[in-house]
C-alpha positions as a printed NumPy array, in Angstrom:
array([[182.857, 112.695,  86.004],
       [179.696, 113.705,  84.161],
       [178.856, 110.038,  83.484],
       [178.743, 109.278,  87.203],
       [176.529, 112.29 ,  87.769],
       [174.188, 111.067,  85.049],
       [174.017, 107.602,  86.62 ],
       [173.208, 109.085,  90.017],
       [170.458, 111.231,  88.499],
       [168.906, 108.214,  86.807],
       [169.104, 106.168,  90.008],
       [167.301, 108.896,  91.919],
       [164.354, 108.96 ,  89.514],
       [163.652, 105.228,  89.258],
       [160.991, 105.427,  91.963],
       [159.24 , 108.217,  90.097],
       [159.44 , 106.181,  86.881],
       [157.888, 103.164,  88.562],
       [155.154, 105.334,  90.023],
       [154.482, 106.747,  86.566],
       [154.303, 103.255,  85.09 ],
       [151.783, 102.218,  87.743],
       [149.766, 105.338,  87.086],
       [149.811, 104.642,  83.355],
       [148.628, 101.072,  83.874],
       [145.776, 102.219,  86.09 ],
       [144.701, 104.887,  83.592],
       [144.713, 102.277,  80.81 ],
       [142.535,  99.915,  82.869],
       [140.099, 102.668,  83.851],
       [139.861, 103.911,  80.27 ],
       [139.143, 100.409,  78.991],
       [136.439,  99.921,  81.608],
       [134.753, 103.188,  80.672],
       [134.986, 102.377,  76.963],
       [133.491,  98.903,  77.318],
       [130.755, 100.295,  79.552],
       [129.831, 102.842,  76.887],
       [129.796, 100.128,  74.224],
       [127.468,  97.965,  76.315],
       [125.16 , 100.903,  77.048],
       [124.939, 101.868,  73.391],
       [124.396,  98.281,  72.289],
       [121.535,  97.773,  74.746],
       [119.896, 101.009,  73.606],
       [120.266,  99.952,  69.977],
       [118.811,  96.505,  70.619],
       [115.886,  98.089,  72.479],
       [115.16 , 100.308,  69.472],
       [115.644,  97.613,  66.821],
       [115.252,  94.112,  68.26 ],
       [115.484,  92.509,  64.814],
       [119.102,  93.712,  64.435],
       [120.255,  92.297,  67.771],
       [122.576,  89.698,  66.215],
       [124.555,  92.232,  64.204],
       [124.679,  94.696,  67.097],
       [125.885,  92.014,  69.509],
       [128.607,  90.879,  67.091],
       [129.881,  94.421,  66.617],
       [129.745,  95.028,  70.365],
       [131.831,  91.95 ,  71.142],
       [134.408,  92.826,  68.467],
       [134.738,  96.391,  69.727],
       [135.087,  95.245,  73.327],
       [137.77 ,  92.742,  72.311],
       [139.753,  95.428,  70.492],
       [139.549,  97.753,  73.476],
       [140.665,  94.967,  75.815],
       [143.583,  94.183,  73.523],
       [144.787,  97.781,  73.487],
       [144.366,  98.098,  77.256],
       [146.266,  94.862,  77.868],
       [149.073,  96.048,  75.604],
       [149.265,  99.368,  77.486],
       [149.333,  97.614,  80.855],
       [152.087,  95.229,  79.727],
       [154.188,  98.134,  78.437],
       [153.731,  99.996,  81.734],
       [154.685,  96.908,  83.732],
       [157.766,  96.368,  81.576],
       [158.794,  99.963,  82.255],
       [158.267,  99.416,  85.976],
       [160.431,  96.278,  86.019],
       [163.266,  97.758,  83.957]])
């Protein structure tokens, strides 16, 4: 009897779980956007102060942005997999 009660409890909370997964995906996307924006702002300020180092700054900026995008994409995929399951 307790197993059926447990199944009913899980079935009742699937909508809340899907809402949480959507919320997690949106937070991951917003966080990535803010992080990449801060990287771009800092890189432009650094290039303005030292124009001769623009190549190294640009390379580091692109690598950092790629890592942030990778983590954000991973978080969004995990949230979507939770929402589907």
